[in-house]
NULUM-69254 format. One record per residue (C-alpha): x, y negated, z negated. Coordinates in steps of 0.02 Angstrom, whole numbers, plus 50000, padded with zeros to 5 digits. Each point is the difference from the previous one (the first is absolute). Layout:
! residues N
     X     Y     Z
     X     Y     Z
...
***
This chain:
! residues 235
     X     Y     Z
 60164 44282 42170
 50075 49880 49871
 49928 49827 49980
 50126 49875 50077
 49872 49876 50064
 50063 49855 49895
 50186 50023 50018
 49998 49873 50141
 49933 49823 50005
 49810 49989 50010
 49923 49914 50151
 49818 50014 49958
 49875 50032 49861
 49978 50179 49938
 49892 50110 50112
 49966 50185 50012
 50084 50021 50169
 50095 50150 50076
 50162 49959 49905
 49910 50003 49833
 49892 50151 50044
 50156 50105 50041
 50067 49977 49821
 49839 49966 49906
 49997 50158 49894
 50177 49962 49938
 49955 49817 49972
 49852 50048 49887
 50102 50120 49897
 50138 49875 49971
 49895 49842 49987
 49851 50052 49894
 50043 50057 49824
 49928 50172 49954
 49914 50011 50171
 49980 50189 49993
 49924 49992 49828
 49872 49867 50051
 49958 50102 50154
 49974 50158 49897
 49877 49906 49889
 49910 49936 50157
 49995 50175 50072
 49934 50070 49834
 49850 49884 49992
 49965 50016 50185
 49995 50189 49989
 49890 49994 49845
 49875 49894 50098
 50003 50116 50149
 49974 50166 49905
 49840 50028 50092
 50056 49924 50164
 49971 49828 50067
 50082 49859 50094
 50161 49904 49957
 50070 49847 50081
 50182 49948 49982
 50015 49814 50043
 50170 49958 50066
 50044 50185 50011
 50175 49962 50078
 50083 50167 50041
 49864 50107 49918
 50108 50073 49863
 49869 49987 49864
 49863 50067 50114
 50107 50150 50040
 50030 50033 49814
 49812 49995 49969
 49965 50105 50152
 50104 50141 49933
 49885 50020 49850
 49833 49936 50065
 49833 50084 50007
 49980 50049 50184
 49835 49913 50017
 50083 49830 49967
 50043 49874 50132
 50158 49892 49986
 50013 49842 50103
 50149 49884 50007
 49991 49823 50066
 50144 49887 50044
 50028 49854 50120
 50179 50050 50037
 50015 50113 50152
 50180 50035 49954
 49946 50067 49830
 49860 50101 50077
 50116 50077 50125
 50104 50068 49855
 49840 50056 49912
 49938 50095 50152
 50166 50090 50022
 50001 50053 49816
 49815 50057 50007
 50038 50098 50157
 50155 50083 49926
 49901 50058 49849
 49846 50049 50098
 49897 49884 49891
 49825 49952 50050
 50013 49817 49948
 49923 49859 50105
 50104 49846 50019
 49945 49842 50093
 50069 49831 50048
 49875 49886 49918
 49975 49835 49910
 49942 50055 49827
 49905 49836 49979
 49888 50036 50150
 49989 50192 50001
 49828 50078 49987
 50019 50117 49852
 49890 50149 49967
 49941 50043 49823
 50151 50068 49908
 50053 50079 49838
 50174 49924 49996
 50094 49852 50063
 50191 49982 49979
 50108 49849 50029
 50186 50007 49963
 50079 49830 49996
 49883 49940 50134
 49887 49869 49917
 50151 49891 49962
 50020 49977 50189
 49820 49943 50022
 49977 49809 49993
 49922 49955 49831
 49851 49916 50083
 49941 50161 50076
 50070 50124 49873
 49845 49996 49894
 49891 50027 50155
 50096 50160 50034
 49979 50062 49822
 49813 49965 50009
 49992 50094 50166
 50088 50148 49918
 49879 50002 49855
 49850 49993 50116
 50067 50151 50096
 50032 50105 49847
 49868 50119 49933
 49945 49984 49818
 50142 50043 49885
 50121 49994 50147
 50176 49940 49968
 50118 49874 50074
 50181 50037 49953
 50120 49862 50043
 50183 49958 49963
 50066 49824 50002
 50152 49895 49956
 49941 49885 49858
 50057 49837 49925
 49993 49926 49825
 49932 49826 49972
 50127 49978 49860
 50144 49917 50091
 50144 50073 49898
 49926 50174 49997
 49968 49995 50190
 50182 49949 50028
 50058 50143 49890
 49888 50126 50088
 50075 49945 50167
 50175 50020 49931
 49955 50172 49932
 49937 50050 50172
 50155 49935 50085
 50110 50103 49883
 49899 50150 50052
 50030 49966 50184
 50185 49980 49972
 50002 50170 49916
 49920 50069 50157
 50147 49938 50104
 49934 49835 50065
 50121 49856 50008
 49968 49827 49935
 49997 49944 50180
 49865 50130 50050
 49895 49951 49849
 50010 49815 50042
 49962 50034 50186
 49845 50100 49961
 49936 49876 49878
 50012 49862 50130
 49917 50110 50132
 49855 50034 49882
 49974 49817 49949
 49817 49952 50032
 49970 50174 50073
 49980 50095 49838
 49890 49908 49874
 49982 50098 49840
 49868 49973 49863
 50018 50028 49812
 49936 50159 49920
 49852 49901 49932
 49961 49919 50167
 49994 50168 50088
 49881 50072 49868
 49890 49846 50006
 49994 50010 50192
 49937 50180 49989
 49867 49959 49866
 49941 49847 50092
 49975 50097 50164
 49896 50152 49961
 50100 50110 49881
 49935 50046 49827
 50171 50036 49928
 50185 49971 50042
 50160 50034 49905
 50184 50037 50020
 50049 50183 49997
 50186 49972 50033
 50118 49854 49985
 50186 49966 50008
 50051 49818 49975
 49919 49909 50148
 49927 50152 50090
 49829 50071 49952
 49874 50132 50056
 49819 49961 49968
 49840 50105 50006
 49835 49916 50031
 49835 50092 49982
 49845 49957 50100
***
């Protein structure tokens, strides 16, 4: 289904409800620049890490698209677990997993409180930015503690610049991208208002510092377009 969520006046802050879940795959493709490319990079590093089997967690797995792509190429001894706190998203994920006969576990869970097993890979696609800054570092530390040595955390985030003019230009560049995807000025404005104080992005440097300060030995950007970036952090 096509994303038409913000063609009408907003009445609440953004949330991953049934209306959003129904169009989420389209929303991602049209709202996140080079989304497929960043996901292919994420998939590549995840598969490299799971060559000999292991456990992977996808935090904020939404409709399980990435998990399904990894499942198609995975070592059969690997376990894929998706966590999300939106039952509407998980309903879509379960339907897709069932349709493809994929042995993927998806659970309704709070990723801050979940009891993780030792894992080889953690993935987080545009999820940390929705976690309150006060507890975001606690989650990253919890991920690092659950990873085995040399395990990886691959995460994608919207990022900001602390240079005011550059940050303004990055936002304008992104809005031009959204217009090219068919979103109107009104839809762009509506979504921006709905996300106000819900999505709180860090800069590239702040994301790297957060990883290094909370249990990771290395962290760097492996893909970036304007104000969207994919990071890999190594335990």
